[in-house]
C-alpha positions as CSV (number, residue, x, y, z in Angstrom):
1,M,-15.0,30.4,40.7
2,A,-12.4,28.1,39.2
3,A,-13.7,25.1,37.3
4,H,-13.1,21.7,38.9
5,P,-10.7,19.5,36.8
6,T,-13.5,17.0,36.3
7,D,-15.9,19.7,35.0
8,P,-16.5,19.0,31.3
9,S,-16.4,22.8,30.6
10,A,-13.0,23.3,32.3
11,A,-10.1,24.6,30.2
12,L,-7.1,22.5,31.2
13,P,-3.4,22.8,30.5
14,H,-1.8,20.6,27.8
15,P,0.6,18.2,29.7
16,R,3.7,19.5,27.8
17,V,3.0,23.0,26.4
18,G,0.6,24.3,29.1
19,G,-2.0,26.8,28.0
20,A,-5.7,26.3,28.6
21,F,-7.8,24.1,26.3
22,P,-11.4,23.0,26.6
23,S,-12.4,19.5,25.6
24,P,-12.9,18.9,22.7
25,V,-10.2,21.3,21.5
26,P,-11.5,24.1,19.2
27,P,-9.5,24.5,16.0
28,G,-6.9,27.2,15.8
29,T,-6.3,27.6,19.6
30,G,-2.7,26.6,19.7
31,W,-2.8,22.8,20.2
32,P,0.5,21.2,19.1
33,G,0.2,20.1,15.5
34,D,-3.3,21.5,14.9
35,A,-3.5,22.3,11.2
36,A,-7.0,23.8,11.3
37,L,-8.2,27.3,11.9
38,P,-11.5,28.6,13.2
39,T,-12.3,29.3,9.5
40,T,-11.5,25.8,8.2
41,P,-14.5,24.5,6.3
42,V,-16.4,21.7,8.1
43,A,-17.7,18.6,6.3
44,R,-21.1,17.6,7.5
45,S,-21.9,14.9,5.0
46,A,-20.2,12.4,2.7
47,D,-20.7,14.7,-0.2
48,D,-18.9,17.5,1.8
49,V,-16.0,15.2,2.4
50,T,-15.7,14.4,-1.3
51,R,-15.8,18.1,-2.1
52,L,-13.4,19.3,0.5
53,A,-10.9,16.5,0.0
54,A,-10.8,16.9,-3.8
55,G,-8.7,20.0,-4.1
56,A,-6.7,19.7,-0.8
57,D,-3.0,19.4,-0.4
58,L,-1.6,17.5,2.6
59,A,-1.8,20.4,4.9
60,G,-5.3,21.3,3.8
61,L,-6.4,17.7,4.0
62,A,-5.1,17.5,7.6
63,A,-7.0,20.7,8.5
64,A,-10.2,19.8,6.8
65,S,-10.3,16.2,8.1
66,S,-9.5,17.3,11.6
67,V,-12.7,19.2,11.9
68,C,-15.0,16.8,10.0
69,R,-18.5,16.2,11.4
70,A,-19.8,14.0,8.6
71,C,-20.7,11.0,10.8
72,P,-23.0,12.0,13.7
73,R,-22.5,8.8,15.7
74,L,-18.7,9.2,15.7
75,V,-18.9,12.9,16.5
76,A,-21.1,12.2,19.5
77,W,-18.9,9.5,20.8
78,R,-15.5,11.2,20.4
79,E,-16.9,14.3,22.1
80,E,-18.5,12.4,24.9
81,V,-15.2,10.6,25.6
82,A,-13.4,14.0,25.5
83,R,-15.8,15.4,28.0
84,T,-16.0,12.5,30.5
85,K,-12.3,11.4,30.2
86,R,-10.6,8.4,31.7
87,R,-9.8,9.0,35.4
88,A,-6.0,8.8,34.7
89,F,-6.3,11.8,32.4
90,A,-9.0,13.8,34.2
91,G,-6.7,16.7,34.6
92,E,-5.8,16.9,30.9
93,P,-7.7,18.3,27.9
94,Y,-8.8,15.9,25.3
95,W,-8.4,16.6,21.6
96,G,-11.8,15.1,20.8
97,R,-11.6,15.5,17.0
98,P,-10.5,13.4,14.0
99,A,-6.8,12.5,13.9
100,P,-5.2,13.3,10.5
101,G,-2.3,11.5,8.9
102,F,1.1,12.1,10.4
103,G,4.6,11.7,9.2
104,D,6.9,12.2,6.2
105,P,5.1,13.8,3.2
106,A,7.7,12.0,1.0
107,A,7.2,8.6,2.7
108,R,8.1,5.4,1.0
109,L,6.2,3.4,3.6
110,L,2.6,4.0,4.7
111,V,1.4,2.5,8.0
112,V,-2.4,2.0,8.0
113,G,-4.2,1.3,11.3
114,L,-7.9,1.1,12.2
115,A,-9.1,4.3,14.0
116,P,-7.9,6.5,16.8
117,A,-8.0,5.0,20.3
118,A,-10.6,6.7,22.6
119,H,-8.0,7.7,25.2
120,G,-5.0,7.7,22.8
121,A,-5.2,9.8,19.6
122,N,-8.7,11.1,20.7
123,R,-6.9,12.5,23.7
124,T,-3.5,13.6,22.2
125,G,-4.6,14.6,18.7
126,R,-1.9,12.4,17.0
127,L,-2.2,8.9,15.6
128,F,-0.6,6.1,17.7
129,T,0.1,8.5,20.5
130,G,-0.5,8.2,24.2
131,D,-1.5,4.5,24.3
132,R,0.0,1.0,24.3
133,S,-0.6,0.6,20.5
134,G,1.4,3.7,19.8
135,D,4.2,2.5,22.2
136,W,4.5,-0.7,20.1
137,I,4.4,0.6,16.5
138,V,6.6,3.7,17.2
139,A,9.2,1.7,19.0
140,A,9.3,-0.7,16.1
141,L,9.7,2.2,13.6
142,H,12.5,3.5,15.7
143,R,14.3,0.2,15.7
144,A,13.9,0.2,11.9
145,G,15.5,3.7,11.7
146,L,12.2,5.3,10.6
147,A,11.4,7.3,13.8
148,N,13.8,9.6,15.7
149,Q,12.6,8.3,19.1
150,P,11.1,5.1,20.5
151,T,8.2,6.8,22.4
152,S,5.0,8.6,21.3
153,V,3.5,10.4,24.3
154,D,1.9,13.6,23.1
155,A,1.7,15.8,20.0
156,A,4.5,18.0,21.3
157,D,7.0,15.3,22.2
158,G,9.3,15.9,19.2
159,L,8.5,12.6,17.3
160,V,9.6,12.7,13.7
161,L,9.1,10.0,11.1
162,T,11.5,9.8,8.2
163,G,10.5,7.7,5.2
164,A,7.2,6.6,6.9
165,R,3.7,8.0,7.4
166,M,0.8,6.9,9.5
167,V,-2.9,7.1,8.6
168,A,-6.2,5.7,9.9
169,P,-9.0,4.6,7.5
170,V,-11.4,6.0,10.1
171,R,-10.2,9.2,11.7
172,C,-12.6,9.4,14.6
173,A,-12.5,7.2,17.7
174,P,-15.5,4.8,17.2
175,P,-17.7,3.2,19.9
176,D,-16.4,-0.3,20.8
177,N,-13.6,0.3,18.3
178,A,-16.0,-0.7,15.5
179,P,-16.8,1.8,12.7
180,T,-19.9,1.0,10.6
181,P,-19.5,0.3,6.9
182,A,-21.0,3.7,6.1
183,E,-18.5,5.5,8.4
184,R,-15.7,3.6,6.9
185,D,-16.8,4.5,3.4
186,T,-17.3,8.2,4.2
187,C,-13.9,8.6,5.9
188,G,-12.4,6.6,3.1
189,R,-12.8,9.7,0.9
190,W,-10.1,11.4,3.0
191,L,-7.9,8.4,2.7
192,D,-8.4,8.3,-1.1
193,R,-7.2,11.8,-1.4
194,E,-4.2,11.2,0.9
195,L,-3.1,8.3,-1.2
196,R,-3.1,10.6,-4.3
197,L,-0.9,13.1,-2.4
198,L,1.7,10.5,-1.5
199,P,3.3,9.6,-4.8
200,D,6.5,8.2,-3.2
201,V,4.8,5.4,-1.3
202,R,5.9,2.0,-2.5
203,A,4.8,-0.2,0.4
204,V,1.9,-0.2,2.9
205,L,2.1,-1.9,6.2
206,V,-1.5,-2.6,7.2
207,L,-2.2,-3.3,10.9
208,G,-5.2,-5.6,11.1
209,A,-8.0,-7.0,8.9
210,F,-10.2,-3.9,9.1
211,G,-7.4,-1.6,7.8
212,W,-6.6,-4.2,5.1
213,G,-10.1,-4.2,3.7
214,A,-10.4,-0.4,4.0
215,F,-7.2,0.1,2.2
216,L,-8.2,-2.2,-0.7
217,G,-11.5,-0.3,-1.0
218,A,-9.7,3.1,-1.1
219,A,-7.2,1.7,-3.7
220,R,-10.1,0.6,-5.9
221,A,-11.8,3.9,-5.5
222,G,-8.6,5.6,-6.6
223,G,-8.4,3.6,-9.8
224,W,-5.7,1.2,-8.6
225,S,-5.5,-2.3,-10.0
226,V,-6.4,-4.7,-7.2
227,P,-6.2,-8.5,-7.7
228,R,-9.4,-10.5,-7.8
229,P,-10.4,-12.3,-5.7
230,A,-9.2,-9.7,-3.2
231,P,-6.0,-10.6,-1.4
232,R,-6.8,-12.1,2.1
233,F,-5.4,-10.5,5.2
234,G,-2.9,-12.4,7.3
235,H,0.2,-11.7,9.3
236,A,3.1,-11.3,6.8
237,A,0.7,-11.7,3.9
238,T,1.7,-9.7,0.9
239,A,0.0,-8.4,-2.2
240,E,1.0,-6.3,-5.2
241,L,-1.3,-3.4,-6.3
242,V,-0.7,-1.2,-9.3
243,R,-1.5,2.5,-9.2
244,P,-3.0,4.3,-12.2
245,D,0.5,5.6,-13.1
246,G,1.8,2.1,-13.3
247,V,3.8,2.1,-10.0
248,V,3.6,-1.2,-8.1
249,V,2.8,-0.8,-4.4
250,T,3.3,-3.8,-2.0
251,L,0.8,-4.4,0.7
252,V,2.1,-6.2,3.8
253,G,-0.2,-7.5,6.5
254,C,0.5,-7.4,10.2
255,Y,-1.6,-8.2,13.2
256,H,-2.8,-5.0,14.9
257,V,-0.7,-3.6,17.7
258,S,-3.7,-3.8,20.1
259,Q,-3.3,-4.6,23.7
260,Q,-5.3,-7.8,23.2
261,N,-2.9,-9.0,20.5
262,T,0.3,-8.0,22.3
263,N,-0.8,-9.2,25.8
264,T,-1.7,-12.6,24.4
265,R,1.4,-12.7,22.3
266,R,-0.5,-13.2,19.2
267,L,1.8,-10.4,18.1
268,T,5.3,-10.3,19.5
269,E,8.0,-7.7,19.2
270,R,9.9,-9.9,16.8
271,M,6.9,-10.5,14.6
272,L,6.2,-6.8,14.4
273,D,9.9,-6.0,13.6
274,D,9.9,-8.7,10.9
275,A,6.7,-7.2,9.3
276,V,8.2,-3.7,9.4
277,A,11.4,-4.9,7.9
278,L,9.5,-6.8,5.1
279,A,7.5,-3.7,4.3
280,W,10.6,-1.4,4.3
281,R,12.5,-3.8,2.0
282,A,9.5,-3.6,-0.4
283,A,9.4,0.2,0.0
284,T,13.0,0.6,-1.0
285,A,13.4,-2.1,-3.6
286,S,12.9,0.3,-6.5
């Protein structure tokens, strides 16, 4: 008997590549962009995250972080959302796993968000993909010449970033879009390692106050020189941090590309473009 599309156990086709995937998607089953294998080690504690991140390259980091189970509350939520789904996507499989960094490994500009959206990256498996926030930031990167297309629909849509990379301080979709401090700190160990693996980054565009604080924490953990008192977040706010190797990295603040901010015009397209341009000028100044 065929499973009904709303049956949580049903294997459903990916909207672009087809196949049959359960929700959440097991590693190594052919999902577009999945770096993990069934044998990829799984972090089940903060100490495991530290250990697995320590020796990883970017591909290994993407694989290990995408199967992480270190935060029980986040694991339960992301998988519950993947099983129950939003009605509009009831006929699609949901990734239901952490979303790793995405983009150019030689990026000059790093874009830092908050966490995957429950029905965005938690569904598609790629940051800023499949929701309105992704529509906004990817279109802005395209207008700046950093993305090959203005849309971000699914993980097999051909999106390529050149000169830029995206990362979330928390890689799992959190309940109410609100990670706890402990979850932020545990996931920050993946971010700390990713920063060490991106030596070409010269500017960081941070979307929102949560990402700003999380990035400053990861920078401190990585031995960066961070001004004291800590730089305050604001739209178009800037701060200069110094890496252990002496390289100066410019932080640029931008209101988050959330629907709340864009619908109320707290963040406009022009404001976003200006923030991207400011960050890109800093990224290419030296």
